[in-house]
C-alpha positions as CSV (number, residue, x, y, z in Angstrom):
1,M,-31.6,17.7,53.5
2,K,-34.1,20.5,53.9
3,P,-37.4,19.8,55.7
4,P,-40.5,18.9,53.7
5,G,-42.3,21.8,52.1
6,K,-46.0,22.5,51.9
7,T,-48.4,20.0,50.4
8,T,-52.1,19.4,50.0
9,L,-54.3,16.5,50.7
10,P,-55.2,16.0,47.0
11,R,-51.5,16.0,46.1
12,M,-50.6,13.6,48.9
13,Q,-53.5,11.3,47.8
14,H,-52.4,11.4,44.2
15,T,-48.7,10.7,45.1
16,A,-49.8,7.7,47.3
17,M,-52.0,6.3,44.5
18,I,-49.3,6.6,41.9
19,E,-46.7,5.0,44.2
20,A,-49.0,2.1,45.1
21,E,-49.7,1.5,41.4
22,R,-45.9,1.7,40.6
23,I,-45.2,-1.0,43.2
24,E,-47.9,-3.3,41.9
25,I,-46.9,-2.9,38.3
26,T,-43.2,-3.5,39.1
27,Q,-43.8,-6.5,41.2
28,D,-46.2,-8.1,38.6
29,F,-43.6,-7.4,35.9
30,W,-40.8,-9.1,37.9
31,V,-43.0,-12.1,38.5
32,R,-43.8,-12.4,34.8
33,E,-40.2,-12.0,33.8
34,G,-39.2,-14.7,36.3
35,R,-36.9,-12.5,38.4
36,I,-38.9,-13.3,41.5
37,A,-41.3,-16.2,42.2
38,A,-43.9,-14.1,43.9
39,P,-44.3,-10.5,44.9
40,E,-42.1,-9.5,47.8
41,P,-44.2,-9.4,51.0
42,H,-42.7,-6.1,52.2
43,M,-43.5,-4.5,48.9
44,V,-47.1,-5.8,49.0
45,E,-47.4,-4.4,52.5
46,R,-46.1,-1.0,51.3
47,R,-48.5,-1.0,48.4
48,D,-51.4,-1.8,50.9
49,D,-50.3,1.0,53.2
50,L,-50.2,3.5,50.4
51,A,-53.7,2.4,49.3
52,G,-54.8,2.8,52.9
53,V,-53.5,6.4,52.8
54,V,-55.6,7.0,49.6
55,R,-58.7,5.7,51.4
56,L,-57.9,7.7,54.5
57,I,-57.7,10.9,52.5
58,D,-61.0,9.9,50.8
59,A,-62.6,9.6,54.2
60,I,-61.3,12.9,55.4
61,N,-62.4,14.7,52.2
62,S,-65.9,13.2,52.5
63,D,-66.6,14.9,55.9
64,Q,-66.3,18.7,55.7
65,D,-66.1,19.2,59.5
66,L,-63.3,16.6,59.7
67,L,-61.5,18.2,56.7
68,D,-61.7,21.6,58.4
69,R,-60.3,20.2,61.7
70,V,-57.5,18.4,59.9
71,K,-56.5,21.6,58.0
72,K,-56.5,23.7,61.1
73,R,-54.4,21.1,62.9
74,M,-51.9,20.9,60.0
75,I,-51.6,24.7,60.1
76,A,-51.0,24.7,63.9
77,M,-48.4,22.0,63.6
78,A,-46.6,23.9,60.8
79,K,-46.5,27.0,63.0
80,A,-45.2,25.0,65.9
81,A,-42.4,23.5,63.8
82,E,-41.3,27.0,62.6
83,A,-41.1,28.3,66.2
84,P,-37.6,28.6,67.6
85,P,-36.8,26.0,70.3
86,A,-37.5,27.1,73.9
87,A,-34.6,28.4,75.9
88,P,-33.3,25.9,78.5
89,T,-34.6,26.3,82.0
90,A,-32.4,27.0,85.0
91,E,-32.9,23.4,86.2
92,E,-31.3,21.9,83.0
93,S,-27.7,21.1,83.1
94,E,-25.3,21.7,80.2
95,G,-25.7,18.0,79.1
96,G,-29.5,18.6,78.5
97,E,-30.5,16.6,81.5
98,V,-32.9,17.9,84.1
99,Q,-31.4,18.2,87.6
100,E,-33.5,16.8,90.4
101,T,-34.3,19.2,93.2
102,E,-35.0,18.1,96.7
103,A,-38.3,19.0,98.2
104,V,-38.2,21.1,101.3
105,D,-40.6,20.3,104.1
């Protein structure tokens, strides 16, 4: 699978809100239909986590300085992810493990 593409905070917030609502609607429907006795705890936790993401993005958007810092950090992380991996150093073996060197007195 290809890596995730670019996104925006408003788009992430909207997606999290829609998914939280979908989980709640689905769980409520299944309880009403008698398929399950109560909402599944792990799904309630997931809904709560997604609602937390929505509130987190609200908090970020409410502080312009924080929003600017987050955007700069996201750009820096994207650039770092695009950079080619560093060449192995001379101390690394073919297995990827670092060889220990003895200190000389």
